[in-house]
C-alpha positions as CSV (number, residue, x, y, z in Angstrom):
1,X,6.1,-16.8,-15.9
2,X,6.1,-13.1,-17.0
3,X,8.4,-12.1,-14.1
4,X,10.8,-14.9,-15.0
5,X,11.0,-13.6,-18.7
6,X,11.7,-10.1,-17.4
7,X,14.4,-11.2,-15.0
8,X,16.0,-13.4,-17.8
9,X,16.0,-10.4,-20.2
10,X,17.4,-8.2,-17.6
11,X,20.1,-10.7,-16.6
12,X,21.0,-11.6,-20.2
13,X,21.2,-7.9,-21.0
14,X,23.4,-7.0,-18.1
15,X,25.6,-10.0,-18.8
16,X,26.1,-8.9,-22.4
17,X,26.9,-5.4,-21.3
18,X,29.4,-6.8,-18.8
19,X,31.1,-9.1,-21.3
20,X,31.3,-6.6,-24.1
21,X,34.5,-5.0,-22.9
22,X,36.2,-8.4,-22.4
23,X,35.1,-9.4,-26.0
24,X,36.5,-6.1,-27.2
25,X,39.8,-6.7,-25.5
26,X,40.2,-10.2,-26.8
27,X,39.1,-9.4,-30.4
28,X,40.6,-6.0,-30.5
29,X,37.3,-4.3,-30.6
30,X,35.0,-4.2,-33.6
31,X,31.4,-4.8,-34.4
32,X,30.9,-7.9,-32.2
33,X,31.6,-6.2,-29.0
34,X,29.7,-3.1,-30.1
35,X,26.7,-5.4,-31.0
36,X,26.9,-7.2,-27.7
37,X,26.9,-4.0,-25.8
38,X,24.1,-2.5,-27.8
39,X,21.9,-5.7,-27.5
40,X,22.7,-6.0,-23.8
41,X,21.8,-2.4,-23.3
42,X,18.5,-2.8,-25.1
43,X,17.6,-6.0,-23.2
44,X,18.5,-4.4,-19.9
45,X,16.5,-1.3,-20.7
46,X,13.5,-3.3,-21.6
47,X,13.7,-5.3,-18.3
48,X,14.0,-2.0,-16.4
49,X,11.0,-0.5,-18.3
50,X,8.9,-3.5,-17.2
51,X,10.2,-3.2,-13.7
52,X,9.3,0.5,-13.5
53,X,5.8,-0.3,-14.8
54,X,5.3,-3.0,-12.3
55,X,6.6,-0.8,-9.5
56,X,4.2,2.0,-10.6
57,X,1.2,-0.4,-10.5
58,X,2.2,-1.8,-7.1
59,X,2.6,1.7,-5.8
60,X,-0.9,2.7,-7.1
61,X,-2.4,-0.3,-5.5
62,X,-0.7,0.3,-2.3
63,X,-1.8,3.9,-2.2
64,X,-5.4,2.8,-2.9
65,X,-5.2,0.3,-0.1
66,X,-3.7,2.9,2.3
67,X,-6.4,5.3,1.4
68,X,-9.2,2.8,1.9
69,X,-7.6,1.8,5.3
70,X,-7.5,5.5,6.3
71,X,-11.2,5.9,5.4
72,X,-12.0,2.8,7.3
73,X,-10.1,4.2,10.3
74,X,-12.1,7.5,10.1
75,X,-15.3,5.6,9.9
76,X,-14.4,3.6,12.9
77,X,-13.4,6.6,14.9
78,X,-16.8,8.2,13.9
79,X,-18.6,5.1,15.2
80,X,-16.7,5.2,18.5
81,X,-17.5,8.9,18.9
82,X,-21.2,8.2,18.3
83,X,-21.2,5.2,20.7
84,X,-19.6,7.5,23.4
85,X,-22.2,10.2,22.8
86,X,-24.9,7.6,23.0
87,X,-23.6,6.4,26.3
88,X,-23.4,9.9,27.7
89,X,-27.0,10.4,26.6
90,X,-28.1,7.1,28.1
91,X,-26.4,8.1,31.4
92,X,-28.1,11.4,31.3
93,X,-31.5,9.8,30.7
94,X,-30.9,7.3,33.4
95,X,-29.9,10.1,35.8
96,X,-33.1,12.1,35.2
97,X,-35.2,8.8,35.6
98,X,-33.5,8.2,39.0
99,X,-34.5,11.8,40.0
100,X,-38.1,11.1,39.2
101,X,-38.1,7.9,41.1
102,X,-36.5,9.6,44.1
103,X,-39.3,12.2,44.1
104,X,-41.9,9.5,44.1
105,X,-40.3,7.8,47.0
106,X,-40.4,10.9,49.0
107,X,-44.1,11.1,49.0
108,X,-45.7,10.1,52.3
109,X,-49.1,8.6,52.6
110,X,-51.3,9.3,55.7
111,X,-53.9,6.9,56.5
């Protein structure tokens, strides 16, 4: 509902600003058209202020989300690097165990 009120204030303000010159032309100028223009300007400015605040908050939230996603990506990349290092280590251990098995199989027994 808050967004609707802001949009309504902005729309009414912009409408009053747009109608002020027409009212001035019909009435020959004066306080009415000046009042309409001033009121329209104030309403439009208030709507814009709220819009700027909302955009700032959304931008802050988006920046925070992007930062968290970046950290998550870095953590994931670290985990992948660790997993690869573990695989290399496992392969190295497996290769050294195979060599030991080969040495044992080369032993001959005389009977």
